[in-house]
N, C-alpha and C positions, 0 to 999 in steps of 0.2 A: 891092153890101151892106156894108149899114154896121151897127154895135154889137156888142157885145160875141156873139164867139163859143163862147166858153169855156163847158162847161155848167155849170150847175150844181152838180155835185158837186164840182167842182173851186172853187167860190167856199166854200172854208173861212180859217179862221183861220189855218191851219197851211201855205196857201199863198202864195205871189206870185200878181201879177198877171197873172203869166203859167202861171198854171198848176201851175208848178214847187215843192219844197216848198221854206221857206226853211232858210236856213241853220241847222241844229242841232237841224233838226226831221225827226224819221222817219218814213218813211210804212209802218211797221211798230212802233208801240211798244212793242209785247208782243215780238217779237224770236221770231227761229227757235224753233218749239216745242221742248222738250228731248226728247232721245232722237230725232227730226227724224235720218234719214242721210242722206247723201248719194247722188243718182241714179247717180253713175258709180261708188263704191262700189257700192253692190245690183249695179250691170251688175260691174265687177271679179267679186264674189262668183258671181257666177250663173254667169259665163266659167270662174271656177276649179273652180268643182263639175263642169262638164261639157268640162273642157277637154280629157281624153284622148279621148271621143269628138267631139269638135272638130275635132280635131288628125287622128283617123283618117278623117274626113267628107273634110278639105282633102286630104291625101294618096288618097286615092281620086280624089278629081275630079283633082287633077295626074296623075294617072298615065294617066286616062282622058282627058286633053289639054285640058283648063280652063288653058287659059295663063296666065288669073289667079289660080289654085289655085298653079299650078306657081311663077310669080313670089314669090308668096306664101312658098310654102318655103321657096324657094329664099335669099330676103331674110331669111328665120329662120335656117334654116343658115349661111349665107355673108355675113357683113356686108358694108355697104359698104367697099373699098379707100378708104382717105382718101387725101387728096395727102398725099408724105412728099417735103421738100427733100432735095435730094442732099449729099454732103458737099462742101465748097467749100475750097480751100486757098490763099491768096496773102498777098503782106507787106502790115501792119499797120505805121505807123510804134510800135515800143513806147513810146519816149521822149516821142512826140506828145500830145499835147491831146487829148478827146474830142472836139473838131470837128475835128480834124486828123483823126483814125481815122474820121469819120463823111463827112468830104468824099475821104479816099481808096476808101474804101466805094463813092460817088458815081462816083469813077473807074472805078472796076474794072467796075462796071455798066454806067457808059457803052462800054468797052475792050468788053465782051461776056467777062468773066472771071468774071460772076457776074449771075445772073436779077434782075431788077426785085422780082418778090417775095420773093427769099433777101435783098438788100442793105436793103429796108425793115423785116423781121423783124430785119436785125442791126442796125441803126440805131437799131429800138425798142429793141433789149437796152442798145445806150452809153444810149440816155436812162433806161433802168431804172437802169444801172451810174450816170448823172450825180448820180440820186436819192439812190442810196446813200452815194457818197460825201458828199452836200451835209448829210445824217441825220447820216453818223458824224463828219463837222465840226462840223454845229451840236451834236453830243452831246459832244464836246469841249471846247467854247466854254464850256458850260451846266456841264458838270465844273470847269473851272478858275474861273468867277463862284462858282460855289457854293465852292469850295474859296477862294476871295476873302474872299469873305464872313464862310466858318466863323473864318480866321485872323486878323479885323479888330472 
């Protein structure tokens, strides 16, 4: 089948040949009508007005053996337990560079002293520390240049 399959309604000056709107042209130039409320907001308000009755029904269903309702109640009463890394202790070179400290972390991970996710977190922290040091050094250099310019 040959020919243009685009409906006539798409053959408008504001549209491209593929039927999509041209850049900078809106499909609704008037915009959203003033005072129109978001459907999610309307739903939230309706639920809030009936929250107590809904909660009572869900708890009653859970008490009657509805496992989905029971899971819902438990999830709301007791939030999910988030993973927490254990505290680790090992030696990092105090006078070493950040690269040497990262190498020590990798070695500790390879030797089984710390878990890989803990090593990754600590290396990321070293990266953040490197950026902070770099920013502090740039600030000092900028202040030095500004004081030189001010005295010249």
